[in-house]
C-alpha positions as CSV (number, residue, x, y, z in Angstrom):
1,X,-14.2,20.5,-5.5
2,X,-14.4,20.9,-9.2
3,X,-16.6,18.5,-11.2
4,X,-14.7,15.7,-12.9
5,X,-14.9,16.0,-16.7
6,X,-17.3,13.7,-18.4
7,X,-14.6,11.5,-20.0
8,X,-11.0,11.5,-19.0
9,X,-8.7,8.6,-20.0
10,X,-6.1,8.6,-17.2
11,X,-4.8,5.1,-17.4
12,X,-5.0,3.9,-21.0
13,X,-1.2,3.6,-21.5
14,X,-0.7,1.3,-18.6
15,X,-2.7,-1.9,-18.1
16,X,-4.8,-2.4,-14.9
17,X,-2.5,-3.3,-12.0
18,X,0.7,-2.6,-14.0
19,X,3.8,-2.0,-12.0
20,X,5.2,1.6,-12.5
21,X,8.7,0.5,-11.6
22,X,10.3,-2.1,-9.3
23,X,11.9,-0.9,-6.1
24,X,14.3,-2.8,-3.8
25,X,15.1,-5.6,-6.2
26,X,11.4,-6.2,-7.0
27,X,10.4,-6.6,-3.3
28,X,8.3,-3.5,-3.6
29,X,6.2,-2.8,-6.7
30,X,4.3,0.5,-7.1
31,X,1.1,-0.1,-9.1
32,X,-0.8,2.3,-11.3
33,X,-4.2,0.8,-11.6
34,X,-6.5,1.8,-14.5
35,X,-9.0,4.5,-13.5
36,X,-12.3,5.3,-15.0
37,X,-13.5,8.9,-14.6
38,X,-16.7,10.7,-15.4
39,X,-19.0,13.3,-13.9
40,X,-19.9,10.9,-11.1
41,X,-16.4,10.5,-9.9
42,X,-13.5,8.1,-10.3
43,X,-13.6,4.3,-10.2
44,X,-10.3,2.4,-9.6
45,X,-10.6,-1.4,-9.9
46,X,-7.9,-3.6,-8.4
47,X,-7.5,-7.0,-10.1
48,X,-5.9,-9.0,-7.2
49,X,-5.9,-12.3,-9.3
50,X,-3.7,-10.6,-11.9
51,X,-1.1,-10.0,-9.2
52,X,-1.2,-13.6,-8.0
53,X,-2.7,-12.3,-4.8
54,X,-4.9,-14.7,-2.7
55,X,-6.9,-12.4,-0.4
56,X,-7.1,-13.5,3.3
57,X,-7.7,-10.2,5.1
58,X,-8.5,-6.6,4.6
59,X,-8.2,-3.7,7.0
60,X,-8.6,0.1,6.8
61,X,-6.5,2.6,8.6
62,X,-7.5,6.3,8.8
63,X,-5.2,8.6,10.7
64,X,-4.6,12.3,11.4
65,X,-1.8,14.1,9.7
66,X,1.6,13.3,11.1
67,X,0.5,9.9,12.5
68,X,3.0,7.0,12.0
69,X,1.9,3.4,11.6
70,X,3.4,0.1,10.7
71,X,7.1,-0.2,11.5
72,X,7.5,-3.9,10.8
73,X,8.0,-6.5,8.2
74,X,6.1,-9.8,7.7
75,X,7.7,-13.2,7.5
76,X,5.4,-14.7,4.9
77,X,2.5,-12.4,4.2
78,X,2.3,-10.2,1.1
79,X,0.4,-6.9,1.4
80,X,-1.1,-4.6,-1.1
81,X,-1.4,-1.0,0.2
82,X,-4.1,1.1,-1.5
83,X,-4.5,4.8,-0.6
84,X,-8.2,5.6,-0.5
85,X,-7.8,9.2,0.4
86,X,-5.1,11.8,1.3
87,X,-1.4,11.4,1.0
88,X,0.6,8.7,2.7
89,X,4.4,8.4,2.7
90,X,5.7,4.9,3.0
91,X,9.3,4.1,4.0
92,X,10.5,0.7,2.9
93,X,13.7,-1.1,4.1
94,X,14.9,-4.3,2.6
95,X,18.4,-6.0,2.6
96,X,20.1,-2.9,3.9
97,X,18.5,-0.5,1.4
98,X,15.9,2.2,2.2
99,X,13.5,4.0,0.0
100,X,10.3,6.1,0.3
101,X,7.2,6.3,-1.8
102,X,4.3,8.7,-1.5
103,X,0.9,7.2,-2.2
104,X,-1.4,9.8,-3.7
105,X,-3.8,10.3,-6.6
106,X,-1.3,9.4,-9.3
107,X,0.4,6.5,-7.5
108,X,-2.3,5.0,-5.2
109,X,-1.1,1.4,-4.7
110,X,2.0,-0.6,-3.9
111,X,2.6,-4.4,-3.6
112,X,4.9,-5.3,-0.7
113,X,6.6,-8.8,-0.6
114,X,7.4,-10.6,2.6
115,X,10.5,-9.5,4.5
116,X,10.1,-5.8,3.5
117,X,9.9,-3.5,6.5
118,X,7.3,-0.7,6.0
119,X,6.3,2.3,7.9
120,X,3.5,4.7,6.9
121,X,3.4,8.4,7.7
122,X,0.0,10.0,7.1
123,X,0.7,13.4,5.6
124,X,-2.8,15.0,5.9
125,X,-5.7,14.6,8.3
126,X,-8.1,11.9,7.3
127,X,-5.7,10.1,5.0
128,X,-7.0,6.5,4.6
129,X,-5.1,3.3,3.6
130,X,-6.7,0.0,2.7
131,X,-4.4,-2.9,3.3
132,X,-5.1,-6.2,1.5
133,X,-3.1,-9.2,3.0
134,X,-2.7,-12.7,1.7
135,X,-2.5,-14.1,5.3
136,X,-4.5,-13.6,8.5
137,X,-3.4,-11.6,11.5
138,X,-0.6,-13.3,13.6
139,X,1.6,-11.3,15.9
140,X,4.4,-13.9,15.4
141,X,4.3,-13.1,11.7
142,X,5.7,-9.6,12.4
143,X,9.5,-9.0,12.2
144,X,11.4,-6.1,13.7
145,X,13.6,-4.6,11.0
146,X,16.8,-4.3,13.1
147,X,16.7,-7.7,14.7
148,X,14.8,-9.9,12.4
149,X,12.7,-11.1,15.3
150,X,9.0,-11.0,16.2
151,X,7.9,-7.5,17.0
152,X,6.9,-7.6,20.7
153,X,5.4,-4.1,20.5
154,X,2.9,-4.8,17.8
155,X,-0.7,-4.6,19.0
156,X,-4.1,-4.9,17.5
157,X,-3.1,-6.4,14.2
158,X,-3.3,-3.1,12.3
159,X,-0.3,-1.6,10.6
C-alpha cells in the first residue's frame, strides 16, 4: 500500500455529513463525510447530531466476498450504514422503486429512513459495514419488502 501524502484535502467542497444526492424521494441519502488525510492514514468523522440521529445501537458486519445480508426494512428505525473497508453494494427498495449504491472509499456512508428495504452484497473478502441505528433490536421491527409484514426469517438482529 502506497503511503498517504502528507496533506490531501479530499472533502473541502462538501461539509461533513453532507448528502451527495437524495435517492428514492429522500428516503435514502448517500453521505460524503469530510475526510482528513496525512501520512498516518485517513480519519473520517461522522457527526450524528448534525443528521438528527439519536444513536441507540451499533453493530459491525464483516463478510466474505459474495455474502448477502439484510433483506428487510424497518418500521420505525433509521439506520446509517458506514463502510469501514472493502466494497459493499446496497440494493434499496421503496414505494415500488429500486436502486443500488456501492459503498466504497469515495461514497462510504448512506442514511436509510424507516420503510426502506435494504440488502447488502459484500463485493470483496473482508468487507466491513458499521451500522448505526436509532432504535434497539426488535425482530418485530423488521418488515418483509413484499408483504409489509414482520420478517419471520430474521435472526440474530444483524443485517
